[in-house]
C-alpha angles and dihedrals in degrees: 000000000000091000089054092050092049089053090052096045120040092198091067111094118191117210126177118234134177102196094201094053116084094202091051091052092050091048095051093047089058091048092050091048090055089054101044097035118178092349092073126205118310101187133023115188113194100205104148114118146144132202134202123186107240127156124192089273094048104039119110134188090245092055092046092052094045093052092042092052094053102033100039118010094043092052091056094046093048090049092048091051093051095046095098090056092044091050090049090055092044091056090060097054146045135227120024131285146075090303087068113020130321141166116210115194112197104225132163142238084241088070093066111111091195092055095045093122096039095089123029090201089070089066088068093062105057096153095045098048095043091050091049091049088054089049088057089057089052087055091052092048094047092046090056095039097048101037091098088055091054092244115141122211130189140164114234129199104205094193130256100298137186097252132129087274098036094050131204093295091070113113096221136058120221091246090059095054101042098076091051093047092049090048091052092048091048095056100041114131141163094289090061093052110124094010134135110227138171127224090274094053094254117144114245125207116253 
């Protein structure tokens, strides 16, 4: 599907990235730098993620560590690698938002500690939800750490979507959520820095 889009739109550049491989991250940062040049990178969306169904009875240390590596540690390492390009973009703008420099961590409603009892289905995905909760803390740390650089950081719940991960039971199709997500990204400002939002721009409880 991505290949088809890149054939339709010449401004789409496809680069391969294995988020748990340090050499792959370094390689793609160089490739992005060649594309964006002196303008830097305005928006980094950390969207990589995996999920394994695992209840309390089924969860293992190996599964926990695998999910945590991809859904949490990798997001931080990718962000760290792209920081020079994000800072370069931030130096060329004012205010806060995707127009200047922003980091969007794709989180999940399942990460909310306050809503832990709201959906029994979440109890079947111990590794996923715990890793996403940790990702939310990364968002909070980055938002505080990079505020002086003018780089905004948020966690975003895109909705439960009919993707390979979301499955056919999901109530929303990708096409339904995209306009809302783009609208949220477009209007991000300093007051949203460090926040946990859904695809409609509503604030979610941590």
